[in-house]
N, C-alpha and C positions, 0 to 999 in steps of 0.2 A: 353591560358589555363584558365579553370574555377576552382576556389578553392571552395570546399564545406566544410560545417561545419556539423558534425554529431550532431543532437539534441537528438537522442535516444541512451541510453547506453546499449541497449539490448545485445550486445556481452559479457558483463560482468556477465550475469545471468546464473545460472546453474540449478539444480534440484529443486523440491518443498519441502518446510518445513513449520512448523508453530511455532509460539511463542506467549506467552501471557504476557501482561503487562498493564501499565497505560499510557493513552494518555498524552503526554506532549504538543503536538501541532498538529493541522490538518490544513494544508495550502491548501486552495481551490483556485488554481491558474493555469494559463496556462504558459508554454506548458504542465506541468505535476503537478498533485496534490501530496502532500507529507504528510506522517504521521510520527511523531516522537513519539516513545514509550519508556518508561523507563521499563527495564526488569531486574529482579533479576537473577544474575549469580548463578551457583551452590554453590559458596562460600558465598552467601548472599550479595555481593557487587551489587550496582545498575549500570546498563549500558544503555546508550542511543542508540537506534536503529533507523535508518533512512530508510523509505520505500517510494519508488517512484511509482507513478501510471500513469494512462492515464490522458488526459486532461479533463476539467470539462464538455465539451460537451458530450464526450463518457460516462463519469461516470454518468451524469444526465440521459442519456438514460437507465441506469441500476438502477435507483432509488436513486442514491446518491444525497446529497445536502450539502451546506456549513454548515448547522446547525446540521448535523447528529452525529457529535462527538465533545466532549468538553474536555478540560483539566481535568484530573482526572478520566475519564471514563475507565473502565476495558474492554479490548478487546483481542481477539485472531486474529492474522494476519496470513493468509496462503500466502506464498510468494515464489518467486524464489530467492534463496540466491545469493549473490555476489560470483563470482569465486575467488576473492582475499581474501575471508574470513572475510572481514569487517562486522560488525554487521548491517544487513539490506538487502535490495534487492528490487525486483519489486513486489508490493502487488497484489495478485490475488483475495482475499476476506477478509472480516472482519466480525467477529461474536462477539456477546455480551453474557454475562452470562444468560440473559433472553431469549435467543434463536433467536434474530434477526441476519440475515446474509445478507450481501451485496456482490455480486460477482462484480469483476472489469473487468476481462477478456479482452484480446486484440482482440478477434474474433469479428464477426459482432454482432450488437445489437440483443437481443432476439426478436422474433416475438410474439406479444400478440394476443390472440383470439379476434376476432371481433364480 
């Protein structure tokens, strides 16, 4: 018998939401990139959220790079939240206050006009 190891945690993701906060860390690594964001809770306390994304190859095809986010940057993350209610999820896009927006998506890479 062959024993497999699941590398994608997709079954724990639910519907789509967004949250704004401050980048604590952007991890540009395989098999999945990670964004750690500090978010203010309604009572004013700060809470760390963890967002998992695709691999760097897939994200690079969508215009992402290892230098696109830095500690202290303000961002809004659109994500599929965890079903267990933990703060975080699977990031789908990131936007900045100046209007920049990067889609992450797990579908095929976008086709560009030639």
